[in-house]
C-alpha positions, 0 to 999 in steps of 0.5 A: 514499547510498540511504535505503530498501532493496528485496528485489529484490536477493534476488529476493523474489517473491510466493508467495501470493495475498492470497486466501490471507492479506492482508498489509495487514490487522490480524492480530486482524481489526480493520477498517481502515475502521469502518463501510465494507465491509471485507475480512478477514484471510483474505478470503472474497469477491473485490472484487466480492463473488463467494465464493471458497470453496464453502459450508462450506469457508471457513477456520476460526479454526485454518487462519487462524492457521496462515496468519497464523503461516506467511505474515503473521508472517514478511513483517511480521518482515522489514518490521520488521527491514528498517526498523530496519537502515535507521534504524540506519544512516541515522538515518531510514527511510521505507516506501513502501507501494505498492498499486493497485486497479481505478478503479471498485470499487463495494463500496468507493467511489462513482464512479471513484477518483482516480488517485493516492491517498496515505495517512498514517493522517490525517497521523500516519504521516509527517512533514507536511513530506514530505507537503507536498513530495509534495503539491507535486509532485502540484499540477503534475501536471495529467494525474492526479488526486490526493488525500492521505488521501481514500478510502484512508488507508493500510493496516495496513502504513502505520499500524502501522510509521509512526512519525514521532516515532522516525524511521520514516515510512510512506506508502501509494500507491494508484494506479488501474489506469486509469493503467497497464493495461487494467481488463478482462480479459486485464488487460494492461500498457499501456506508452502509459499507463504512460510518462505516470504513470512520471515522476510516480511517480519524482518522488514517490520522488526527493522522498522520498529528498531529503527523508530526505537532509536530515532 
């Protein structure tokens, strides 16, 4: 019995860059991390702070709203409907929101990022028992550094949909590029690196499924 769905069966693929609109940001533009360096709903600079638009050509409010309505909203409508259907069928739903990022991004954090970063909005978007299970897996994974609710505590998706009181749990994984790919151009996938981290990710997801089955 499966406790999550993917849209792979529908052959869904990304059709827009996050530079068009960031699906993991608050639609009203509220920052994820107040006081830190944040990107916008419709980013105007890259992670290296390079401008994405010519001077005077940044999206105005009307353009941002058009992108929100045509790209952001349908995506979130789909997430909401999928979670509701899963909970209706199984009594519980878990959203695993997986992301990856370069291991060194001075704009967002000092030094080198932890290899595997799980976020639960500070422990509020998923059951403590589930987070504990994932933490136990990480403890025996000596090859990779790991943290829960460190620099990355979950983006808008995790924080918005995680609702343990109503049997919907959400966890974000922010994975360092250094665990599976070359971080410099041409950014090639590294099977030799991925072979090491793939079993850890599998254990994470198997643990989530086992927890959901028992919940």
